[in-house]
C-alpha positions in Angstrom: -0.1 -0.1 0.1 1.3 3.5 -1.0 1.2 6.0 1.8 0.3 9.3 -0.6 -2.5 10.2 -2.1 -2.6 10.7 -6.1 -3.5 14.5 -5.3 0.0 15.1 -4.3 1.5 13.8 -7.3 -0.8 16.2 -9.3 -0.4 19.2 -7.1 3.6 18.8 -7.4 3.3 18.3 -11.4 1.2 21.2 -11.5 3.4 23.4 -9.5 6.5 22.0 -11.3 4.9 22.9 -14.7 4.1 26.2 -13.5 7.6 26.8 -11.9 9.5 25.7 -15.0 7.1 27.3 -17.9 6.9 30.7 -16.1 10.5 30.7 -14.5 9.0 31.3 -11.2 10.5 28.1 -8.8 9.8 30.0 -5.5 6.1 30.9 -6.4 5.7 26.9 -7.6 6.8 25.7 -4.2 4.5 28.1 -2.4 1.7 26.9 -4.8 2.3 23.4 -3.7 2.3 24.5 0.0 -0.9 26.5 -0.6 -2.7 23.4 -2.4 -1.6 20.6 0.0 -1.3 22.4 3.3 1.4 19.9 3.9 5.1 20.8 4.8 6.3 17.4 3.4 5.9 18.6 -0.2 8.2 21.3 0.0 11.2 19.3 -0.6 9.6 17.1 -3.5 8.5 20.5 -5.3 11.9 22.3 -5.0 13.9 19.4 -5.9 11.7 18.9 -8.8 11.5 22.3 -10.3 15.3 22.7 -10.1 15.7 19.5 -11.8 13.0 19.7 -14.6 14.1 23.3 -14.9 17.8 22.4 -15.5 16.9 19.6 -17.9 14.6 21.6 -19.9 17.1 24.5 -20.4 19.8 21.9 -21.1 17.8 20.1 -23.5 16.1 23.2 -25.3 19.1 25.6 -25.2 17.0 28.3 -23.6 18.8 31.5 -22.7 17.2 34.6 -21.1 16.0 37.5 -23.5 18.5 39.9 -22.5 21.3 37.9 -22.9 20.3 36.9 -26.2 20.0 40.5 -27.2 23.5 41.1 -25.7 24.9 38.6 -28.0 23.2 39.9 -31.0 24.4 43.5 -30.7 27.9 42.0 -30.1 27.8 40.0 -33.3 26.5 42.9 -35.4 29.2 45.0 -34.2 31.9 42.7 -35.2 
């Protein structure tokens, strides 16, 4: 018998999705806390947001907008 309810997995998944897509990891952790009212979910959500955020930025080569604009202006100056 598994001690967790499926709701916790859904709450963590929703928080991780929001944290990665919107790039708001702390807000995602707070959202998971507000949804579940359980402090035990904080570690799982925090680790998941950091891990999934790193993997998506590594796989899709996502960079911040101002860094990309700075690289473009450097390329056009040369």
